C-alpha positions as CSV (number, residue, x, y, z in Angstrom):
1,X,-3.9,19.3,-6.6
2,X,-4.7,21.4,-3.6
3,X,-3.0,24.7,-2.8
4,X,-2.6,25.9,0.8
5,X,-1.4,28.8,2.7
6,X,1.9,28.3,4.4
7,X,0.4,27.6,7.8
8,X,-2.1,25.1,6.5
9,X,0.4,23.4,4.3
10,X,2.9,23.2,7.2
11,X,0.4,21.5,9.4
12,X,-0.8,19.0,6.7
13,X,2.7,18.2,5.6
14,X,3.9,17.8,9.1
15,X,1.1,15.4,9.7
16,X,2.1,13.4,6.6
17,X,5.7,13.2,8.0
18,X,4.4,11.8,11.2
19,X,2.2,9.2,9.5
20,X,4.9,8.1,7.1
21,X,7.5,7.9,9.9
22,X,5.1,5.7,11.9
23,X,5.0,3.2,9.1
24,X,1.5,3.6,7.8
25,X,2.4,4.2,4.1
26,X,2.2,0.6,2.8
27,X,-1.2,1.0,1.2
28,X,0.1,3.9,-0.9
29,X,2.5,1.8,-2.9
30,X,6.2,1.0,-2.8
31,X,8.6,2.6,-0.3
32,X,9.4,0.0,2.4
33,X,13.1,-0.6,2.6
34,X,14.1,1.3,-0.5
35,X,15.3,4.7,-1.6
36,X,12.3,6.9,-2.1
37,X,13.5,8.2,-5.4
38,X,13.7,4.7,-6.8
39,X,9.9,4.2,-6.4
40,X,8.5,7.7,-7.0
41,X,9.0,9.8,-10.0
42,X,7.9,13.2,-11.2
43,X,9.0,14.2,-14.7
44,X,9.0,17.8,-15.9
45,X,6.0,17.3,-18.2
46,X,4.0,15.6,-15.5
47,X,4.8,18.4,-13.1
48,X,3.7,20.9,-15.7
49,X,0.3,19.2,-16.0
50,X,-0.1,18.9,-12.3
51,X,0.7,22.6,-11.7
52,X,-1.2,23.7,-14.8
53,X,1.7,26.0,-15.7
54,X,0.3,26.8,-19.2
55,X,-2.7,28.5,-17.6
56,X,-0.3,30.8,-15.9
57,X,2.1,31.2,-18.8
58,X,4.8,29.5,-16.8
59,X,7.3,26.7,-17.4
60,X,8.9,24.0,-15.3
61,X,12.6,24.5,-15.4
62,X,13.7,21.7,-13.0
63,X,12.4,18.9,-10.8
64,X,14.5,17.3,-8.1
65,X,14.2,15.5,-4.8
66,X,13.3,17.9,-2.0
67,X,15.3,18.7,1.1
68,X,13.5,16.0,3.1
69,X,12.0,12.7,2.2
70,X,8.5,12.6,0.7
71,X,8.5,15.7,-1.5
72,X,9.7,17.1,-4.8
73,X,11.3,20.5,-5.3
74,X,10.0,22.1,-8.4
75,X,11.5,25.3,-10.0
76,X,9.2,27.3,-12.2
77,X,9.8,30.3,-14.4
78,X,7.1,32.9,-15.3
79,X,8.7,35.5,-17.5
80,X,11.5,37.0,-15.5
81,X,10.1,35.6,-12.2
82,X,11.4,32.4,-10.6
83,X,9.1,30.4,-8.3
84,X,9.9,27.4,-6.2
85,X,7.2,25.0,-5.0
86,X,7.1,21.6,-3.3
87,X,4.9,18.7,-4.3
88,X,4.4,15.6,-2.1
89,X,5.1,12.1,-3.5
90,X,1.4,11.4,-3.5
91,X,1.0,14.4,-5.9
92,X,-1.9,15.7,-4.0
93,X,-0.5,18.7,-2.0
94,X,1.4,21.8,-3.1
95,X,3.5,23.9,-0.7
96,X,4.8,27.2,-1.8
97,X,6.8,29.9,-0.1
98,X,9.6,29.7,2.5
99,X,9.4,26.6,4.6
100,X,11.6,25.7,7.6
101,X,12.3,22.1,6.7
102,X,14.7,21.6,9.6
103,X,11.7,22.0,12.0
104,X,9.6,19.6,10.0
105,X,12.4,17.1,10.0
106,X,12.5,17.3,13.8
107,X,8.8,16.3,13.8
108,X,9.7,13.2,11.8
109,X,12.5,12.3,14.3
110,X,10.0,12.6,17.1
111,X,7.6,10.4,15.3
112,X,10.3,7.8,14.6
113,X,11.0,7.6,18.3
114,X,7.3,7.1,19.0
115,X,6.9,4.5,16.2
116,X,4.5,1.7,17.2
117,X,5.8,-1.8,17.8
118,X,5.6,-4.3,15.0
119,X,2.2,-6.1,15.2
120,X,2.2,-9.9,15.3
121,X,-0.6,-12.4,14.7
122,X,-1.0,-15.8,16.3
123,X,-1.1,-18.0,13.2
124,X,-3.0,-20.7,15.1
125,X,-6.0,-18.3,15.1
126,X,-6.3,-18.5,11.3
127,X,-8.0,-21.3,9.5
128,X,-6.8,-21.9,6.0
129,X,-9.5,-24.2,4.9
130,X,-11.5,-21.5,3.1
131,X,-8.5,-19.8,1.5
132,X,-7.6,-19.7,-2.1
133,X,-4.2,-21.4,-2.4
134,X,-1.7,-19.9,-4.8
135,X,1.4,-22.1,-5.0
136,X,2.4,-25.4,-3.5
137,X,0.6,-26.0,-0.2
138,X,3.7,-28.0,1.0
139,X,6.0,-24.9,0.5
140,X,8.0,-24.0,3.5
141,X,7.0,-20.3,3.6
142,X,3.3,-19.8,4.1
143,X,2.0,-16.2,3.6
144,X,-1.6,-15.3,4.4
145,X,-3.2,-12.4,2.6
146,X,-6.6,-10.9,3.4
147,X,-7.8,-9.6,0.1
148,X,-10.8,-7.9,-1.6
149,X,-11.2,-8.8,-5.4
150,X,-12.2,-5.2,-6.1
151,X,-9.5,-3.5,-4.0
152,X,-7.1,-1.7,-6.4
153,X,-4.1,-2.4,-4.1
154,X,-5.1,-6.0,-3.8
155,X,-4.9,-6.3,-7.6
156,X,-1.5,-4.7,-7.6
157,X,-0.4,-7.2,-4.9
158,X,-1.8,-10.1,-6.9
159,X,0.6,-9.1,-9.7
160,X,3.5,-9.2,-7.2
161,X,2.4,-12.6,-5.9
162,X,2.6,-14.0,-9.5
163,X,6.1,-12.6,-9.8
164,X,7.1,-14.4,-6.6
165,X,5.4,-17.6,-7.8
166,X,7.5,-17.5,-11.0
167,X,10.7,-17.1,-9.0
168,X,10.2,-19.0,-5.9
169,X,8.6,-22.4,-5.4
170,X,9.2,-22.3,-1.6
171,X,6.5,-19.7,-1.0
172,X,2.8,-20.3,-1.0
173,X,0.0,-17.7,-0.6
174,X,-3.2,-18.3,1.2
175,X,-5.8,-15.7,0.1
176,X,-8.5,-15.1,2.7
177,X,-11.4,-13.2,1.0
178,X,-12.4,-10.0,2.8
179,X,-14.9,-8.1,0.6
180,X,-15.2,-4.5,1.9
181,X,-18.5,-2.6,2.0
182,X,-17.2,0.2,-0.2
183,X,-17.0,-2.3,-3.1
184,X,-20.6,-3.3,-3.9
185,X,-19.7,-6.2,-6.2
186,X,-16.9,-7.7,-4.0
187,X,-19.2,-9.8,-1.9
188,X,-20.8,-11.6,-4.9
189,X,-17.4,-12.1,-6.5
190,X,-16.1,-13.6,-3.2
191,X,-19.1,-15.9,-2.9
192,X,-18.5,-17.1,-6.5
193,X,-14.9,-18.0,-5.7
194,X,-15.8,-19.8,-2.4
195,X,-18.8,-21.7,-3.9
196,X,-16.9,-22.9,-7.0
197,X,-13.8,-24.6,-5.7
198,X,-11.7,-21.6,-4.5
199,X,-9.7,-21.8,-7.7
200,X,-6.9,-19.3,-8.3
201,X,-8.2,-18.7,-11.8
202,X,-11.6,-17.6,-10.4
203,X,-9.7,-15.0,-8.2
204,X,-7.8,-13.8,-11.3
205,X,-11.1,-13.5,-13.3
206,X,-12.7,-11.6,-10.4
207,X,-9.9,-9.2,-10.3
208,X,-10.1,-8.7,-14.0
209,X,-13.8,-8.0,-13.8
210,X,-14.6,-11.1,-16.0
211,X,-17.9,-13.0,-15.8
212,X,-18.1,-15.4,-12.9
213,X,-20.3,-18.4,-12.1
214,X,-23.0,-17.9,-9.5
215,X,-22.1,-18.3,-5.9
216,X,-25.2,-19.9,-4.4
217,X,-23.7,-22.1,-1.7
218,X,-24.5,-21.5,2.0
219,X,-21.4,-20.5,3.9
220,X,-20.4,-18.2,6.8
221,X,-16.8,-18.0,5.7
222,X,-17.0,-14.3,4.6
223,X,-18.6,-13.3,7.9
224,X,-16.0,-15.3,9.8
225,X,-13.2,-13.7,7.8
226,X,-14.5,-10.2,8.6
227,X,-14.7,-11.0,12.3
228,X,-11.3,-12.6,12.4
229,X,-9.7,-9.7,10.5
230,X,-11.1,-7.2,13.1
231,X,-9.9,-9.4,15.9
232,X,-6.3,-9.6,14.7
233,X,-6.0,-5.9,13.7
234,X,-6.7,-6.0,10.0
235,X,-9.0,-3.0,9.1
236,X,-8.4,-2.8,5.3
237,X,-7.1,-4.7,2.4
238,X,-4.7,-6.0,1.5
239,X,-3.4,-7.3,4.9
240,X,-0.4,-9.6,4.7
241,X,0.7,-12.0,7.5
242,X,4.2,-13.3,7.1
243,X,5.3,-16.8,8.1
244,X,6.8,-15.4,11.3
245,X,3.4,-13.8,12.2
246,X,4.3,-10.2,11.4
247,X,1.3,-8.2,10.1
248,X,2.1,-5.9,7.1
249,X,-0.8,-3.6,6.2
250,X,-1.2,-2.7,2.6
251,X,0.5,-3.3,-0.7
252,X,4.3,-3.9,-1.0
253,X,6.3,-4.9,-4.0
254,X,7.6,-8.4,-4.5
255,X,11.2,-7.6,-3.8
256,X,10.3,-6.1,-0.4
257,X,7.9,-9.0,0.4
258,X,10.6,-11.6,-0.4
259,X,13.1,-9.7,1.8
260,X,10.7,-9.8,4.7
261,X,10.1,-13.5,4.2
262,X,13.8,-14.3,3.9
263,X,14.6,-12.3,7.0
264,X,12.2,-13.5,9.7
265,X,11.8,-11.6,12.9
266,X,10.0,-13.8,15.4
267,X,8.0,-12.0,18.0
268,X,10.1,-11.0,21.0
269,X,9.3,-12.7,24.2
270,X,7.7,-10.5,26.8
């Protein structure tokens, strides 16, 4: 955990408020359409470890939601001294000292007003012939996911997809493989899946780091997927395209994903 002076912390935290208000937090886990405290937790013992209180002969006396969304308020005691600090939901940044949260909240309001419009994708641009099909291809609701078998958030999303498949037979997922350069084994895994029948079980095995058959076929599908992803505005994984064409960047839990599917918002006409 990083410790900052008040000025540095203010600038970084304000920037975080702007980003989260602009809707770029999907890749960092749950949070869309739900109360923040339902998805993020910080127990006293966890706070004690994060803040290394034993090293300073201090104790965590209380943890509660902060005065604005996105932070925890943590009260510490060190002998007769009482200290209050703030920890962000990502558990990476620490703010201490007096903070004017009303001014930070104003930054969030400004960012909300400047929130970018929902991005839509023309579904006709996307070929599904190379996709791994999870579910009934005849299902009414077709969801396209650009996924990297070694991407941690893709693996989390895969678990959510399985939950949806257990609960809903009217939803089918088309997985377009998009191995990222940062994952050195992802390309070979993707080739194995493509060259051996595009079976969902192979995708499961790849995400579980199990042994895979060789992928020795000649195909341009991965290059095509990379180009297509860039053309339609997908620059990371996972990238979810809903049946109505809405593009959702990053991981979201099954409940949120189903809510988005069940409440379509067709692209407004210009």
